[in-house]
Structure formats: structure tokens, C-alpha cells
Backbone of each chain as ProteinMPNN parsed JSONL, in Angstrom:
{"seq_chain_A": "XXXXXXXXXXXXXXXXXXXXXXXXXXXXXXXXXXXXXXXXXXXXXXXXXXXXXXXXXXXXXXXXXXXXXXXXXXXXXXXXXXXXXXXXXXXXXXXXXXXXXXXXXXXXXXX", "coords_chain_A": {"N_chain_A": [[96.134, 120.646, 107.194], [99.399, 120.583, 107.736], [101.145, 120.048, 104.297], [102.047, 117.29, 102.972], [105.249, 116.54, 101.661], [107.259, 114.972, 99.294], [109.928, 114.116, 100.661], [108.606, 113.984, 103.361], [106.823, 111.699, 102.932], [108.271, 109.874, 102.151], [110.176, 109.471, 104.523], [108.164, 108.452, 106.191], [107.271, 106.203, 104.822], [109.634, 104.552, 105.104], [109.726, 104.22, 108.04], [109.109, 101.573, 108.748], [109.58, 98.208, 109.508], [108.7, 96.033, 107.899], [108.319, 97.283, 105.376], [110.719, 98.203, 104.576], [111.987, 95.787, 104.592], [110.858, 94.837, 102.206], [112.054, 96.602, 100.657], [114.488, 95.924, 100.31], [114.394, 93.305, 99.494], [113.409, 93.725, 96.753], [115.661, 95.036, 95.7], [117.179, 92.744, 94.956], [115.976, 92.106, 92.431], [113.004, 92.324, 90.524], [109.596, 91.638, 92.014], [106.494, 89.738, 92.072], [103.581, 90.278, 94.097], [102.577, 88.262, 95.616], [105.277, 86.974, 95.597], [106.182, 88.898, 97.369], [104.83, 88.566, 99.664], [105.108, 86.064, 100.661], [108.135, 85.338, 102.337], [107.736, 87.433, 104.093], [105.642, 86.522, 105.541], [103.146, 87.609, 105.642], [99.603, 88.878, 104.835], [98.206, 88.658, 101.541], [96.73, 91.3, 101.07], [97.656, 92.781, 103.231], [100.418, 93.086, 102.239], [99.826, 94.46, 99.94], [98.937, 96.863, 100.725], [101.295, 97.647, 102.055], [102.915, 97.994, 99.655], [101.158, 99.783, 98.004], [102.031, 102.295, 99.898], [104.682, 102.372, 99.797], [104.737, 102.914, 96.946], [103.334, 105.264, 96.552], [105.191, 106.823, 97.879], [106.913, 106.815, 95.926], [109.147, 104.855, 95.927], [109.026, 102.45, 94.899], [108.111, 100.965, 91.876], [105.077, 99.685, 90.029], [104.094, 97.228, 87.904], [101.367, 95.637, 85.856], [101.457, 92.868, 84.775], [100.284, 90.301, 82.634], [98.214, 88.446, 84.571], [99.256, 89.249, 86.918], [100.758, 91.79, 89.383], [103.822, 93.254, 89.1], [106.501, 94.109, 90.906], [109.018, 96.786, 91.103], [111.963, 98.208, 91.907], [112.276, 101.867, 92.288], [111.211, 105.18, 91.1], [112.658, 106.725, 92.951], [115.442, 108.058, 94.398], [116.43, 108.888, 96.88], [118.234, 111.015, 97.648], [117.536, 113.544, 98.747], [116.543, 112.76, 101.293], [119.319, 111.736, 102.17], [120.677, 114.075, 102.015], [119.776, 115.675, 104.111], [120.185, 114.036, 106.238], [122.798, 114.01, 106.408], [123.153, 116.73, 106.942], [122.344, 117.03, 109.661], [124.088, 115.588, 111.087], [126.28, 117.039, 110.406], [125.508, 119.396, 112.112], [125.183, 118.28, 114.693], [127.811, 117.776, 115.055], [128.874, 119.985, 115.18], [128.033, 121.06, 117.118], [128.71, 119.713, 119.224], [131.475, 120.263, 118.858], [131.578, 123.116, 119.9], [130.903, 122.816, 122.321], [132.936, 121.274, 123.218], [135.013, 123.125, 123.381], [133.791, 124.887, 124.847], [134.241, 123.356, 127.308], [137.326, 123.179, 127.385], [137.916, 125.976, 127.747], [136.682, 126.312, 130.107], [138.009, 124.846, 131.948], [140.507, 125.962, 131.696], [143.03, 124.942, 130.39], [146.474, 124.776, 129.974], [149.3, 124.109, 128.002]], "CA_chain_A": [[96.944, 121.79, 107.679], [100.581, 120.322, 106.932], [101.172, 119.518, 103.117], [103.146, 115.943, 102.711], [106.215, 116.389, 100.503], [107.871, 113.428, 98.967], [110.565, 113.738, 101.642], [108.13, 113.306, 104.412], [106.199, 110.449, 102.35], [109.685, 108.692, 102.29], [110.633, 109.102, 105.784], [107.172, 107.716, 106.888], [107.473, 104.971, 104.272], [110.827, 103.955, 105.568], [109.24, 103.82, 109.302], [108.221, 100.204, 109.054], [110.679, 97.263, 108.916], [108.073, 95.133, 106.577], [108.47, 98.097, 104.105], [112.385, 98.507, 104.587], [112.264, 94.377, 104.092], [110.183, 94.667, 100.843], [112.741, 97.344, 99.409], [115.73, 95.039, 100.268], [113.955, 92.336, 98.421], [113.237, 94.352, 95.556], [117.055, 95.191, 95.41], [117.663, 91.699, 94.245], [115.052, 91.796, 91.415], [111.385, 92.497, 90.74], [108.516, 90.337, 92.329], [105.13, 89.824, 92.137], [103.007, 90.554, 95.458], [102.6, 86.962, 96.026], [106.301, 86.784, 96.173], [106.884, 89.638, 98.559], [104.167, 88.317, 100.644], [105.452, 84.848, 101.424], [109.059, 85.59, 103.318], [107.503, 87.998, 105.363], [104.176, 85.812, 106.442], [102.095, 88.466, 105.751], [98.562, 88.546, 103.812], [98.532, 89.555, 100.249], [96.056, 92.602, 101.6], [98.607, 93.754, 103.668], [101.415, 93.442, 101.228], [99.462, 95.274, 98.953], [98.516, 97.909, 101.547], [102.983, 98.172, 102.234], [103.495, 98.218, 98.416], [101.09, 101.295, 98.322], [102.654, 103.121, 100.59], [105.858, 102.688, 99.076], [104.367, 103.442, 95.535], [103.122, 106.621, 96.884], [106.45, 107.36, 98.253], [107.899, 106.682, 94.839], [110.349, 103.966, 96.289], [108.578, 101.372, 94.296], [106.89, 101.25, 90.902], [104.456, 98.609, 89.802], [103.268, 97.287, 86.314], [100.309, 94.693, 85.483], [101.956, 91.38, 83.539], [99.093, 89.379, 82.643], [97.245, 88.773, 85.837], [100.006, 89.383, 87.985], [101.435, 92.959, 89.643], [105.566, 92.993, 89.007], [106.906, 95.581, 91.694], [110.481, 96.958, 91.039], [112.812, 99.717, 92.933], [112.448, 103.1, 92.047], [112.004, 105.813, 90.83], [113.358, 107.796, 93.971], [116.905, 108.031, 94.885], [116.692, 109.158, 98.618], [119.157, 112.116, 97.657], [117.012, 114.483, 99.996], [116.735, 112.05, 102.829], [120.648, 111.734, 102.421], [121.283, 115.349, 102.095], [119.092, 115.858, 105.121], [120.769, 113.348, 107.774], [124.43, 114.432, 106.586], [122.982, 118.225, 107.72], [121.901, 116.727, 110.854], [125.04, 115.015, 111.542], [127.086, 118.085, 110.964], [124.917, 119.966, 112.998], [125.478, 117.651, 115.936], [129.41, 117.373, 115.254], [129.377, 121.526, 115.059], [127.493, 121.426, 118.475], [129.744, 119.097, 120.203], [132.805, 120.885, 118.954], [131.39, 124.083, 120.87], [130.739, 122.163, 123.716], [134.318, 120.775, 123.596], [135.553, 124.446, 123.324], [133.566, 125.493, 126.19], [135.027, 122.92, 128.616], [138.377, 123.566, 127.431], [137.871, 127.423, 128.203], [136.586, 126.357, 131.359], [139.206, 124.129, 132.65], [141.558, 126.731, 131.525], [144.207, 124.246, 129.999], [147.772, 125.187, 129.329], [149.659, 122.902, 127.361]], "C_chain_A": [[98.397, 121.356, 107.06], [100.389, 119.652, 105.464], [102.185, 118.436, 103.297], [103.748, 116.302, 101.637], [106.762, 115.019, 100.334], [108.88, 113.37, 100.189], [109.672, 113.107, 103.214], [107.226, 112.119, 104.435], [107.152, 109.425, 102.528], [110.129, 108.249, 103.539], [109.395, 108.084, 106.502], [106.972, 106.453, 106.14], [108.589, 103.78, 104.684], [110.751, 103.48, 107.3], [108.975, 102.442, 109.764], [109.068, 99.329, 108.385], [110.108, 96.374, 108.097], [108.629, 95.738, 105.4], [109.983, 98.112, 103.869], [112.755, 96.92, 103.821], [111.956, 94.495, 102.546], [111.426, 95.213, 99.924], [114.072, 96.562, 99.186], [115.597, 94.043, 99.373], [114.153, 92.682, 96.983], [114.751, 94.54, 94.833], [117.953, 94.082, 94.834], [117.145, 91.303, 93.052], [113.913, 92.283, 91.609], [110.559, 91.441, 91.026], [107.25, 90.78, 92.362], [104.582, 90.155, 93.846], [102.628, 89.176, 96.264], [104.083, 86.694, 96.787], [106.877, 87.294, 97.244], [106.176, 89.279, 99.761], [104.989, 87.145, 101.624], [106.538, 84.813, 102.465], [108.467, 86.367, 104.292], [106.175, 87.778, 106.222], [103.173, 86.769, 106.444], [101.033, 88.321, 104.711], [98.912, 89.424, 102.595], [98.023, 91.198, 100.476], [96.925, 93.439, 102.091], [100.046, 94.055, 102.832], [100.727, 94.571, 100.313], [99.417, 96.718, 99.421], [100.225, 98.838, 101.745], [102.898, 98.92, 100.896], [102.77, 99.648, 97.764], [101.591, 102.318, 98.627], [103.852, 103.531, 100.082], [105.848, 103.215, 97.702], [104.17, 104.97, 95.756], [104.262, 107.534, 97.056], [107.535, 107.529, 97.08], [109.046, 105.869, 95.136], [110.119, 102.649, 95.499], [107.584, 101.653, 93.247], [106.226, 99.9, 90.667], [103.906, 98.632, 88.334], [102.614, 95.747, 86.634], [101.147, 93.852, 84.373], [101.289, 90.416, 83.511], [98.259, 89.421, 83.883], [97.9, 88.996, 86.93], [100.41, 91.052, 88.101], [102.888, 92.86, 89.669], [105.672, 94.412, 89.829], [108.426, 95.293, 91.414], [110.835, 97.955, 91.895], [112.465, 100.9, 91.9], [111.229, 104.156, 91.706], [113.074, 106.611, 91.688], [114.767, 107.232, 94.315], [117.336, 108.323, 96.284], [117.812, 110.158, 98.915], [118.769, 113.201, 98.893], [117.166, 113.887, 101.227], [118.409, 111.971, 103.125], [121.242, 112.923, 102.555], [120.822, 115.99, 103.542], [119.955, 115.151, 106.643], [122.319, 113.837, 107.561], [124.114, 116.052, 107.159], [123.141, 117.957, 109.009], [123.234, 116.315, 111.618], [126.041, 116.198, 111.667], [126.61, 119.081, 111.864], [125.173, 119.768, 114.405], [127.019, 117.983, 116.307], [129.539, 119.019, 115.864], [129.187, 121.868, 116.561], [128.413, 120.69, 119.537], [131.155, 119.602, 120.204], [132.591, 122.354, 119.709], [131.278, 123.846, 122.131], [132.181, 121.843, 124.186], [134.856, 122.105, 124.151], [135.248, 125.124, 124.706], [134.142, 124.715, 127.451], [136.562, 123.058, 128.421], [138.888, 125.027, 128.162], [137.836, 127.252, 129.614], [137.378, 125.8, 132.33], [140.447, 124.931, 132.299], [142.891, 126.042, 131.19], [145.144, 124.824, 129.468], [148.422, 123.87, 128.718], [151.29, 122.545, 128.156]], "O_chain_A": [[98.624, 121.739, 105.912], [99.545, 118.761, 105.366], [103.243, 118.775, 103.827], [103.092, 116.445, 100.605], [106.688, 114.115, 101.166], [108.634, 112.382, 100.881], [109.989, 112.145, 103.915], [106.855, 111.558, 105.467], [106.913, 108.303, 102.973], [110.428, 107.084, 103.801], [109.673, 107.125, 107.223], [106.479, 105.537, 106.798], [108.473, 102.556, 104.616], [111.489, 102.624, 107.788], [108.676, 102.156, 110.923], [109.367, 99.39, 107.193], [110.921, 95.756, 107.41], [109.257, 95.117, 104.543], [110.327, 98.001, 102.692], [113.495, 96.772, 102.849], [112.839, 94.235, 101.729], [111.818, 94.685, 98.883], [114.659, 96.541, 98.104], [116.463, 93.813, 98.529], [114.882, 92.084, 96.191], [114.974, 94.252, 93.657], [119.079, 94.25, 94.365], [117.617, 90.313, 92.493], [113.616, 92.708, 92.726], [110.682, 90.375, 90.421], [106.891, 91.93, 92.614], [105.45, 90.231, 94.715], [102.421, 89.172, 97.478], [104.246, 86.363, 97.961], [107.709, 86.751, 97.971], [106.677, 89.556, 100.85], [105.355, 87.227, 102.796], [106.189, 84.334, 103.543], [108.659, 86.0, 105.451], [105.73, 88.443, 107.157], [102.309, 86.706, 107.319], [101.35, 87.709, 103.691], [99.583, 90.454, 102.538], [98.723, 92.157, 100.151], [97.102, 94.583, 101.672], [100.62, 95.144, 102.847], [101.371, 95.596, 100.09], [99.774, 97.653, 98.703], [100.424, 100.049, 101.651], [102.823, 100.148, 100.84], [103.441, 100.489, 97.165], [101.686, 103.275, 97.859], [104.161, 104.709, 99.902], [106.79, 103.883, 97.276], [104.842, 105.797, 95.139], [104.371, 108.666, 96.583], [108.617, 108.114, 97.141], [110.065, 106.211, 94.536], [111.021, 101.812, 95.473], [106.546, 102.296, 93.406], [106.83, 98.928, 91.122], [103.44, 99.588, 87.715], [103.109, 94.901, 87.379], [101.392, 94.275, 83.243], [101.536, 89.513, 84.31], [97.643, 90.448, 84.165], [97.276, 88.975, 87.991], [100.409, 91.679, 87.042], [103.198, 92.115, 90.599], [105.135, 95.482, 89.54], [109.004, 94.207, 91.43], [109.999, 98.53, 92.593], [112.426, 100.661, 90.693], [110.149, 103.796, 92.176], [114.128, 107.052, 91.232], [115.035, 106.04, 94.461], [118.439, 108.03, 96.744], [118.319, 110.267, 100.031], [119.545, 113.581, 99.769], [117.824, 114.39, 102.138], [118.778, 112.141, 104.287], [122.306, 112.973, 103.171], [121.574, 116.818, 104.057], [120.201, 115.688, 107.723], [123.008, 114.032, 108.562], [125.002, 116.529, 107.866], [124.024, 118.561, 109.619], [123.398, 116.741, 112.761], [126.602, 116.429, 112.739], [127.506, 119.685, 112.454], [125.35, 120.675, 115.219], [127.433, 118.334, 117.412], [130.209, 119.258, 116.869], [129.88, 122.675, 117.181], [128.737, 121.211, 120.605], [131.925, 119.491, 121.157], [133.65, 122.778, 120.173], [131.558, 124.673, 122.998], [132.575, 122.091, 125.326], [135.133, 122.168, 125.349], [136.032, 125.698, 125.461], [134.47, 125.316, 128.475], [137.155, 123.047, 129.5], [139.874, 125.193, 128.88], [138.648, 127.802, 130.359], [137.424, 126.248, 133.476], [141.504, 124.439, 132.695], [143.898, 126.54, 131.694], [144.899, 125.472, 128.45], [148.021, 122.738, 128.989], [151.924, 121.539, 127.838]]}, "seq_chain_B": "XXXXXXXXXXXXXXXXXXXXXXXXXXXXXXXXXXXXXXXXXXXXXXXXXXXXXXXXXXXXXXXXXXXXXXXXXXXXXXXXXXXXXXXXXXXXXXXXXXXXXXXXXXXXXXX", "coords_chain_B": {"N_chain_B": [[101.442, 93.589, 116.534], [103.893, 94.374, 114.869], [106.818, 94.854, 116.125], [108.027, 98.069, 117.491], [111.297, 99.486, 116.401], [114.302, 101.421, 117.443], [115.259, 102.47, 114.714], [112.807, 102.489, 113.352], [111.207, 104.405, 114.944], [112.757, 106.678, 114.6], [112.515, 106.928, 111.845], [109.812, 107.528, 111.911], [109.47, 109.775, 113.339], [110.873, 111.774, 111.786], [109.373, 112.114, 109.542], [107.817, 114.378, 109.402], [107.512, 117.849, 108.67], [107.355, 120.124, 110.464], [108.65, 118.799, 113.171], [111.217, 118.019, 111.858], [111.976, 120.755, 111.587], [111.859, 121.704, 114.234], [114.141, 120.254, 115.167], [116.306, 121.516, 113.747], [115.879, 123.939, 114.474], [116.767, 123.549, 117.092], [119.524, 122.796, 116.465], [120.965, 124.92, 116.828], [120.729, 125.952, 119.257], [119.648, 124.959, 122.849], [116.306, 125.468, 123.6], [113.092, 126.617, 125.007], [109.772, 124.855, 125.125], [107.863, 127.166, 124.297], [109.505, 128.991, 123.135], [110.056, 127.15, 120.826], [107.472, 127.007, 119.644], [106.878, 129.493, 118.91], [108.056, 130.474, 116.174], [106.981, 128.452, 114.586], [104.202, 128.923, 114.401], [102.435, 127.362, 115.724], [100.45, 125.728, 118.274], [101.201, 125.471, 122.009], [100.644, 123.05, 123.059], [100.69, 121.563, 120.531], [103.366, 121.598, 120.054], [104.42, 120.304, 122.148], [103.318, 117.975, 121.757], [104.969, 117.298, 119.222], [107.585, 117.073, 120.441], [107.598, 115.503, 122.332], [107.417, 113.026, 120.588], [109.966, 113.39, 119.433], [111.527, 112.864, 121.267], [110.857, 110.548, 122.347], [112.036, 109.076, 120.06], [114.647, 109.825, 120.931], [115.536, 111.667, 119.717], [115.716, 114.325, 121.0], [116.332, 115.715, 123.859], [114.808, 116.509, 126.965], [114.729, 118.808, 129.693], [113.637, 119.897, 132.67], [113.778, 123.188, 133.901], [113.573, 125.191, 136.301], [110.309, 126.6, 135.992], [109.817, 125.888, 133.394], [110.518, 123.914, 130.454], [113.319, 122.957, 128.951], [114.716, 121.995, 125.814], [116.87, 120.158, 124.111], [119.108, 118.974, 121.716], [119.684, 115.55, 120.743], [120.3, 112.249, 122.509], [120.842, 110.935, 120.014], [122.372, 109.412, 117.13], [121.76, 109.055, 114.792], [123.227, 106.995, 113.225], [122.532, 104.324, 111.966], [120.18, 105.501, 110.526], [121.67, 106.164, 108.75], [123.38, 104.627, 107.692], [121.64, 102.776, 106.654], [120.358, 104.165, 104.461], [122.452, 104.441, 102.854], [123.234, 101.964, 102.144], [120.681, 101.584, 100.863], [121.165, 102.979, 98.588], [123.639, 101.927, 97.406], [122.447, 99.404, 96.452], [120.617, 100.525, 94.554], [122.468, 101.514, 93.002], [123.705, 98.993, 92.097], [122.0, 97.849, 90.592], [121.35, 99.345, 88.687], [123.404, 99.222, 87.298], [123.663, 96.554, 86.392], [121.472, 96.557, 84.734], [122.588, 98.396, 82.814], [124.728, 96.707, 81.715], [123.24, 94.703, 80.871], [121.582, 95.854, 78.808], [123.926, 96.888, 77.067], [124.735, 94.343, 76.357], [122.419, 93.447, 75.047], [122.31, 95.307, 72.719], [124.938, 94.369, 71.619], [127.027, 95.76, 71.361], [130.345, 96.59, 69.584], [133.485, 98.005, 69.719]], "CA_chain_B": [[102.151, 92.654, 115.739], [105.263, 94.56, 114.608], [107.828, 95.723, 117.367], [108.881, 99.225, 116.637], [112.607, 99.589, 117.098], [114.65, 102.752, 117.29], [115.144, 103.088, 113.679], [111.384, 102.803, 112.947], [110.733, 105.521, 116.0], [113.333, 107.754, 114.182], [112.167, 107.562, 110.654], [108.446, 108.438, 111.895], [109.734, 111.282, 113.834], [111.603, 112.586, 110.852], [108.401, 112.147, 108.348], [106.913, 115.977, 109.439], [108.396, 119.143, 108.498], [107.676, 120.526, 111.642], [109.633, 118.059, 113.604], [112.388, 118.421, 111.386], [112.204, 122.235, 111.705], [112.335, 121.736, 115.419], [115.707, 119.503, 115.025], [117.304, 122.481, 112.778], [116.343, 125.058, 115.419], [117.765, 123.034, 118.455], [120.719, 122.717, 116.053], [121.42, 126.193, 116.898], [121.266, 125.9, 120.728], [118.57, 124.586, 123.464], [115.092, 126.126, 123.311], [111.935, 126.141, 125.917], [108.584, 124.656, 124.372], [107.269, 128.457, 123.682], [110.457, 129.454, 121.986], [109.922, 126.221, 119.706], [106.165, 127.142, 119.186], [106.677, 130.827, 118.303], [108.296, 130.536, 114.78], [106.243, 127.517, 113.767], [102.994, 129.12, 114.714], [101.734, 126.384, 116.63], [100.068, 125.838, 119.82], [102.085, 125.131, 122.989], [100.182, 121.919, 123.104], [101.019, 120.941, 119.556], [104.508, 121.706, 119.829], [104.702, 119.417, 123.432], [103.716, 116.733, 121.226], [106.043, 116.887, 118.583], [108.817, 116.99, 121.069], [107.331, 114.226, 122.695], [107.49, 111.865, 119.519], [111.156, 113.418, 119.016], [111.941, 112.543, 122.502], [110.565, 109.165, 122.351], [112.848, 108.704, 119.336], [115.618, 109.973, 121.271], [116.242, 112.872, 118.702], [115.676, 115.467, 121.439], [116.242, 115.414, 125.525], [114.415, 117.636, 127.671], [115.087, 119.12, 130.95], [112.975, 120.812, 133.573], [114.564, 124.318, 134.183], [112.468, 126.442, 137.305], [108.84, 126.475, 135.778], [110.111, 126.032, 132.053], [111.093, 122.875, 129.881], [114.383, 123.178, 127.958], [114.904, 121.008, 125.014], [117.908, 120.125, 123.179], [119.42, 117.768, 120.55], [120.581, 114.352, 121.277], [121.344, 111.653, 122.317], [120.821, 109.861, 119.084], [123.154, 110.16, 116.276], [121.416, 108.503, 112.966], [124.039, 106.252, 112.439], [121.701, 103.428, 111.291], [119.56, 105.869, 109.265], [122.844, 106.533, 107.486], [123.707, 103.028, 107.033], [120.411, 101.993, 105.703], [120.075, 104.914, 103.028], [123.849, 104.148, 102.25], [122.935, 100.524, 101.467], [119.909, 101.493, 99.587], [121.831, 103.886, 97.312], [124.431, 100.87, 96.498], [121.622, 98.327, 95.914], [119.774, 101.157, 93.444], [123.471, 101.474, 91.972], [124.005, 97.755, 91.634], [120.616, 97.424, 89.62], [121.582, 100.074, 87.238], [124.739, 98.622, 86.874], [122.977, 95.366, 85.703], [120.655, 97.179, 83.71], [123.262, 98.984, 81.543], [125.319, 95.492, 81.127], [122.222, 93.897, 80.072], [121.567, 96.702, 77.475], [125.064, 96.764, 76.201], [124.778, 92.737, 75.786], [121.397, 93.586, 73.879], [122.828, 95.639, 71.582], [125.866, 93.689, 70.772], [128.093, 96.724, 71.074], [131.345, 96.529, 69.195], [133.944, 99.341, 69.695]], "C_chain_B": [[103.641, 92.888, 115.524], [105.77, 95.484, 115.582], [108.494, 96.918, 116.59], [110.319, 99.607, 117.281], [112.813, 101.162, 116.887], [114.661, 103.184, 116.015], [113.764, 103.372, 112.981], [110.709, 104.129, 113.938], [111.218, 106.792, 114.895], [112.679, 108.121, 112.845], [110.656, 108.35, 110.749], [108.61, 109.509, 112.393], [110.233, 112.255, 112.76], [110.634, 112.924, 109.606], [107.777, 113.429, 108.619], [108.115, 116.893, 109.376], [108.671, 119.863, 109.652], [108.709, 120.283, 112.665], [111.136, 118.3, 113.157], [112.849, 119.822, 111.731], [112.617, 122.317, 113.27], [113.901, 121.419, 115.749], [116.655, 120.821, 114.52], [117.25, 123.513, 113.775], [116.866, 124.688, 116.578], [119.084, 122.842, 117.72], [121.657, 123.962, 116.537], [121.691, 126.535, 118.257], [119.816, 125.494, 121.139], [117.382, 125.701, 123.415], [114.207, 125.95, 124.446], [110.841, 125.699, 124.312], [108.229, 125.977, 123.824], [107.986, 128.931, 122.564], [110.527, 128.984, 120.567], [108.642, 126.821, 118.844], [106.29, 128.282, 118.139], [106.976, 130.685, 116.436], [107.572, 129.615, 113.766], [104.927, 128.114, 113.662], [102.013, 127.932, 115.087], [101.631, 126.159, 117.789], [101.143, 124.985, 120.419], [101.549, 123.546, 122.933], [100.714, 120.892, 121.687], [102.742, 120.869, 119.286], [105.003, 120.441, 120.932], [104.544, 118.196, 122.595], [104.824, 116.264, 120.274], [107.357, 116.401, 119.378], [108.543, 115.858, 121.574], [107.749, 112.786, 121.942], [109.277, 112.343, 119.182], [112.003, 112.883, 120.204], [112.251, 111.054, 122.608], [111.669, 108.367, 121.325], [114.109, 109.112, 119.674], [116.564, 111.213, 120.541], [116.37, 114.007, 119.832], [115.633, 115.124, 123.033], [115.853, 116.831, 125.981], [114.759, 117.686, 128.835], [114.248, 120.029, 131.805], [114.042, 121.731, 134.537], [113.843, 125.38, 134.988], [110.984, 125.724, 136.577], [108.908, 125.996, 134.292], [110.783, 124.414, 131.775], [112.198, 122.953, 129.115], [114.637, 122.09, 127.349], [115.984, 121.112, 124.392], [118.138, 118.786, 122.334], [120.005, 116.617, 121.361], [119.709, 113.186, 122.063], [121.567, 110.75, 120.929], [121.51, 110.494, 118.024], [122.837, 109.823, 114.813], [122.417, 107.943, 112.242], [123.258, 105.196, 111.686], [120.869, 104.029, 110.404], [120.419, 105.675, 108.203], [122.823, 105.493, 106.953], [122.805, 102.588, 106.128], [120.059, 102.701, 104.491], [121.686, 104.682, 102.475], [123.601, 102.982, 101.289], [121.86, 100.609, 100.432], [120.238, 102.195, 98.347], [122.62, 102.727, 96.572], [123.504, 99.747, 95.933], [121.014, 98.999, 94.675], [121.222, 101.094, 92.506], [123.925, 100.3, 90.983], [123.063, 97.352, 90.068], [120.99, 98.145, 88.387], [122.841, 99.637, 86.668], [124.536, 97.662, 85.689], [122.253, 95.459, 84.975], [121.559, 97.482, 82.615], [124.013, 97.799, 80.945], [124.47, 94.928, 80.428], [121.761, 94.621, 78.755], [122.746, 96.585, 76.548], [124.939, 94.993, 75.635], [123.711, 92.578, 74.65], [121.77, 93.913, 72.804], [124.214, 95.242, 70.831], [126.945, 94.781, 70.652], [129.516, 96.356, 70.813], [132.402, 97.83, 69.186], [134.584, 99.497, 68.516]], "O_chain_B": [[104.513, 92.066, 115.808], [105.323, 96.601, 115.842], [109.181, 96.909, 115.569], [110.457, 99.963, 118.451], [112.009, 101.963, 116.412], [114.131, 104.284, 115.855], [113.597, 104.3, 112.19], [109.716, 104.73, 113.528], [110.45, 107.636, 114.432], [112.319, 109.272, 112.6], [110.294, 109.32, 110.084], [107.9, 110.419, 111.963], [110.003, 113.459, 112.868], [110.93, 113.789, 108.782], [106.917, 113.6, 107.755], [109.253, 116.776, 109.83], [109.8, 120.234, 109.973], [109.499, 121.144, 113.053], [112.046, 118.678, 113.896], [113.997, 120.029, 112.123], [113.631, 122.946, 113.572], [114.673, 122.124, 116.399], [117.755, 120.977, 115.05], [118.304, 124.07, 114.081], [117.498, 125.555, 117.182], [119.983, 122.687, 118.546], [122.886, 123.915, 116.59], [122.644, 127.253, 118.561], [118.881, 125.544, 120.34], [117.716, 126.857, 123.158], [114.537, 124.942, 125.073], [110.969, 125.988, 123.122], [108.297, 125.944, 122.595], [107.55, 129.22, 121.449], [110.808, 129.613, 119.547], [108.715, 127.072, 117.641], [105.981, 128.215, 116.95], [106.07, 130.814, 115.612], [107.497, 129.797, 112.55], [104.378, 127.762, 112.619], [100.885, 127.79, 114.614], [102.608, 126.324, 118.521], [101.815, 124.127, 119.847], [102.489, 122.795, 122.675], [101.051, 119.714, 121.809], [103.251, 120.16, 118.417], [105.897, 119.675, 120.573], [105.453, 117.366, 122.607], [105.462, 115.216, 120.384], [108.057, 115.47, 118.98], [109.345, 114.98, 121.256], [108.227, 111.778, 122.463], [109.886, 111.446, 118.598], [113.153, 112.493, 119.999], [113.312, 110.472, 122.836], [112.125, 107.265, 121.631], [114.941, 108.853, 118.804], [117.734, 111.558, 120.704], [117.294, 114.772, 119.558], [114.864, 114.236, 123.4], [116.303, 117.916, 125.611], [115.179, 116.624, 129.295], [114.293, 121.187, 131.389], [114.787, 121.366, 135.446], [113.51, 126.418, 134.417], [110.696, 124.53, 136.658], [107.793, 125.637, 133.912], [111.409, 123.802, 132.641], [111.685, 123.098, 128.005], [114.823, 121.087, 128.039], [116.236, 122.252, 124.0], [117.428, 117.781, 122.351], [120.654, 116.722, 122.401], [118.489, 113.305, 122.173], [122.474, 109.918, 120.885], [121.457, 111.706, 117.816], [123.487, 110.213, 113.843], [122.637, 108.147, 111.048], [123.455, 105.306, 110.476], [120.621, 103.363, 109.399], [120.167, 105.208, 107.092], [122.329, 105.294, 105.843], [123.066, 102.106, 105.026], [119.54, 102.105, 103.547], [121.77, 104.909, 101.268], [123.709, 102.977, 100.063], [121.905, 99.985, 99.372], [119.677, 102.02, 97.265], [122.409, 102.495, 95.382], [123.88, 99.188, 94.903], [120.83, 98.264, 93.705], [121.133, 100.659, 91.358], [124.304, 100.338, 89.813], [123.359, 96.829, 88.994], [120.954, 97.654, 87.259], [123.121, 99.801, 85.48], [124.947, 97.753, 84.532], [122.095, 94.468, 84.263], [121.396, 96.921, 81.532], [124.025, 97.749, 79.715], [124.799, 94.577, 79.295], [121.59, 93.972, 77.722], [122.596, 96.226, 75.38], [125.099, 94.679, 74.455], [123.86, 91.898, 73.635], [121.706, 93.147, 71.843], [124.545, 95.668, 69.724], [127.777, 94.623, 69.759], [130.063, 95.782, 71.754], [131.984, 98.769, 68.508], [135.091, 100.581, 68.228]]}, "name": "protein", "num_of_chains": 2, "seq": "XXXXXXXXXXXXXXXXXXXXXXXXXXXXXXXXXXXXXXXXXXXXXXXXXXXXXXXXXXXXXXXXXXXXXXXXXXXXXXXXXXXXXXXXXXXXXXXXXXXXXXXXXXXXXXXXXXXXXXXXXXXXXXXXXXXXXXXXXXXXXXXXXXXXXXXXXXXXXXXXXXXXXXXXXXXXXXXXXXXXXXXXXXXXXXXXXXXXXXXXXXXXXXXXXXXXXXXXXXXXXX"}
């Protein structure tokens, strides 16, 4: 029914603490699947699955180097996620402003 | 295994275009389940499920008014999501800076 767009896949990929941890680790430099698996104490199969979700969301790119697969960040920049979150924040603030004005009018405040 | 924290639930809740649409609609004011269902062309049951996911993530609060359930935004502010995305952007930029420096050194550029 619903077509999943890049922003959907990105939000879904970021909804897991291990996947966010993998991205944070890759921020310090590229790593193999086994280097990623170790600090999180998860299996290679589990790590590969998380990396696949991140790769589908274009948050991670991988390349075969010899017998290993090296993972690095990118190419996605999260601009659309940032814009959506900023829009939501503005929306909340406007709602609070309107609520504040309503309270002021109800109180009939005079300086 | 993995405990789902508020930020996990929030990212997961935002990973669906209908749920983001519901939040955008609630930004203009509160609405009943049927008012929310109509513009998206989804069933009441489907709408209730989406609202439940948003409520679990504290992005929506609901209150029974007479025979209807009114939905409104809040109380969650997305501060943690915003911080995580900003951290990710800084990380990407630092990585690009390091990459740029490496290229400059490799080229042995002299002004």
C-alpha cells in the first residue's frame, strides 16, 4: 500500500540503538563487519543485517576489500530528516504561542 | 534483547508517511479519529493503530470527549532526535574535512 520513501527508510534505520551505534562508530573511520560486531557483542549475521538496513537507507556504503567487506558512512546527509524535525518544532512552538495568547485573553491581563 | 527507549520509539513512529501526515494535521489543531482518517483515505481501525503508535511515542495525546476521542500534539518535543541528527551532521562534516585535508596533502598543493 504505502510506498517507502528515502525519509521513511532513514527514520526506520535510526529506530535501533545498535544501528545508531554502528553509525557513531563509523564516524571515527571505516570498519569491517567483524570490527563492528565486536563492541556491540552481536553475531556477524546480526551485524550484517543491521548494515544491510543502513545500506538500504544509504546511511552506510560498503565495499569488498580482499576477503572482507569494509563499511563507511554515507552518502546520505539527513537534510530531509533535519528539515522535518525543524518544521515539527516550529509547529509545536506556534501551537504553544497560540495557547499562550488564549490564556492571556482569558485572564484579561492589563499591565 | 534490545530495550526500546523513547528515541527508538520516536524514530520508528516517524518512519511512516501517514503518521507524519497525522502529526502535520494535528499541528493545525486537535482532531477526532474520524477527522484524521478522512483526508488519508484510511479506515478508522488503521487510523487508531497509527494514533496508538504515536501515543506510545508520546508524540500525540488523546482524551475521551463525549463519545469521541480527540487527538492533539504532544507532549514530546523531539529534542533528543534533533540532537542526534545534529551530532551525525557534525560527524559527517568532520569526516569530509579530514578527507579534504588528505587530498590536499596527497596533491602537495603549493599556492
